C-alpha positions as CSV (number, residue, x, y, z in Angstrom):
1,M,8.1,7.5,-190.9
2,T,4.6,7.9,-189.4
3,D,1.8,5.9,-190.4
4,Q,-1.0,8.3,-191.1
5,Q,-4.4,7.3,-192.4
6,P,-7.0,9.5,-194.1
7,P,-9.7,10.8,-191.6
8,T,-12.7,8.6,-191.2
9,P,-16.3,10.1,-191.5
10,E,-16.5,9.7,-187.7
11,Q,-13.5,11.9,-187.2
12,I,-15.0,14.6,-189.6
13,K,-18.3,14.5,-187.8
14,N,-16.7,15.1,-184.4
15,P,-15.8,18.9,-185.0
16,I,-19.3,19.4,-186.1
17,S,-20.8,17.6,-183.2
18,A,-18.3,19.4,-180.9
19,A,-19.4,22.7,-182.2
20,K,-23.0,21.7,-181.8
21,D,-22.4,20.6,-178.2
22,W,-20.6,24.0,-177.5
23,L,-23.3,25.9,-179.0
24,T,-26.0,24.1,-177.1
25,F,-24.1,24.6,-173.9
26,I,-23.6,28.3,-174.6
27,I,-27.4,28.7,-175.3
28,A,-28.2,26.8,-172.0
29,V,-25.9,29.1,-170.0
30,V,-27.5,32.3,-171.5
31,A,-30.9,31.0,-171.0
32,A,-30.2,30.3,-167.3
33,I,-28.5,33.6,-166.8
34,S,-31.4,35.4,-168.3
35,G,-33.8,33.4,-166.2
36,I,-32.0,34.4,-163.0
37,I,-31.9,38.1,-164.1
38,F,-35.6,38.2,-164.9
39,W,-36.4,36.3,-161.5
40,V,-34.2,38.6,-159.4
41,Q,-35.9,41.7,-161.2
42,S,-39.5,40.3,-160.5
43,V,-38.6,39.6,-156.8
44,G,-37.3,43.1,-156.4
45,K,-40.3,44.5,-158.1
46,V,-42.5,42.7,-155.5
47,D,-40.4,44.1,-152.7
48,Y,-40.5,47.6,-154.1
49,Q,-44.2,47.6,-154.5
50,R,-44.7,46.4,-150.8
51,I,-42.4,49.2,-149.7
52,E,-44.3,51.8,-151.8
53,R,-47.7,50.5,-150.3
54,D,-46.2,50.7,-146.7
55,V,-45.0,54.3,-147.4
56,A,-48.4,55.4,-148.6
57,E,-49.9,53.9,-145.5
58,I,-47.5,55.7,-143.2
59,K,-48.1,59.0,-145.0
60,V,-52.0,58.7,-144.5
61,E,-51.2,57.9,-140.9
62,M,-49.0,60.9,-140.4
63,K,-51.8,63.2,-141.9
64,E,-54.2,61.9,-139.4
65,I,-51.8,62.3,-136.6
66,Q,-51.2,66.0,-137.7
67,Q,-54.9,66.5,-137.6
68,Q,-55.3,65.0,-134.2
69,N,-52.2,67.0,-132.9
70,G,-54.0,70.2,-134.3
71,E,-57.0,69.3,-132.3
72,I,-55.1,68.5,-129.2
73,L,-53.2,72.0,-129.4
74,R,-56.5,73.7,-129.8
75,L,-58.0,72.0,-126.8
76,I,-55.0,72.7,-124.8
77,G,-55.2,76.5,-125.7
78,Q,-58.9,76.4,-124.7
79,L,-58.1,74.8,-121.3
80,E,-55.1,77.4,-120.7
81,G,-57.6,80.1,-121.5
82,K,-60.2,78.8,-119.0
83,V,-57.5,78.2,-116.2
84,E,-56.2,81.8,-116.8
85,G,-59.9,82.9,-116.5
86,L,-60.3,81.2,-113.1
87,R,-57.4,83.1,-111.6
């Protein structure tokens, strides 16, 4: 026969302590994952804002170039007219 003794108070506390440890571990993992997700989103947001700012600057520069091209084409047309007038 096996010699079994009734559980001691320490053995009864162990499942509660183990459950507490597991719960603490799970909460720590969830908090770490949440922190990483929020960090990645904030980093992505900064990059996205920088890209939006760069695109806005490029649009302004394109409009300026289009205006300058219009002036250049107008001057070329005037020069062609003068050259044809000289012939």
